[in-house]
C-alpha angles and dihedrals in degrees: 000000000000092000091216096308111131097200091056091046091053090049094050090048094049091049086078083082092066094042098057090055090054098254111128102168116043107169096107101020109121095166092072095047091050089051092046089048091053089056118106123251135017117319116191094189155070095032124169097234093054097058108110122210092249092054103057097113145020117284096225127093122279114286114226123230090246096053095043094058090056090064121076100224120201120252117223087237094060122106090224092057089049090053093050090044089055094053098043094043095043106129095225093048093046089049085053093050090055089066089064093067092100094042115167121195112236098206096108091050089049090052089054092052091045091054093046090063088062090065101027111035117193092232093065132067119226132188117248095256090053094046089053094046095046091047088052090051088050092051093050094050089046095051091047094052089045095048100040116093096181109092126183112229123201127181114244125187109236131168113251114209091196096054091030091224142082115277133179111254127192110245121193113232117191121214103236098162108052094072093047087055091056092048089052094049089051094051091049090050094046091047089052093050095050099045 
């Protein structure tokens, strides 16, 4: 949501301090600022001047009256809130949060390393040539899965706790054999040509 802007990211992160006291739109709220001003110590955020036009309310959907009563919200006077406030508004912690503005999810990289274990298990030793070849095969398979939009679905029976019965769920099955056949055919053709 911050689109790489570290200041916006910090404001979004610090807006937790409003959310946990059941204030979800703070553009015109003066009471919270008076209470926060009365708190002891230096408070780097939230400051009235730093609130941008985009960050004037929580980004979640509207909380209904019935559901907000079920939650025990913090009060600004609570010692627990003061403890959370000190952690979230800590200058060093806030400076560290700024570095997360260009956050990239590592799920794809973790999937690559997971599929690499299929070809190069850690409990076996391989020669350098075998390691390079199997790593190339891993990368080819991984790139095919990442770039292929076609997924093969099959129905699989699974127990649903919500419905308290077995239901058929769609399970994605990736084709991990087709591209290997093509590689083998190409190798055979290459070897025949170079005999």
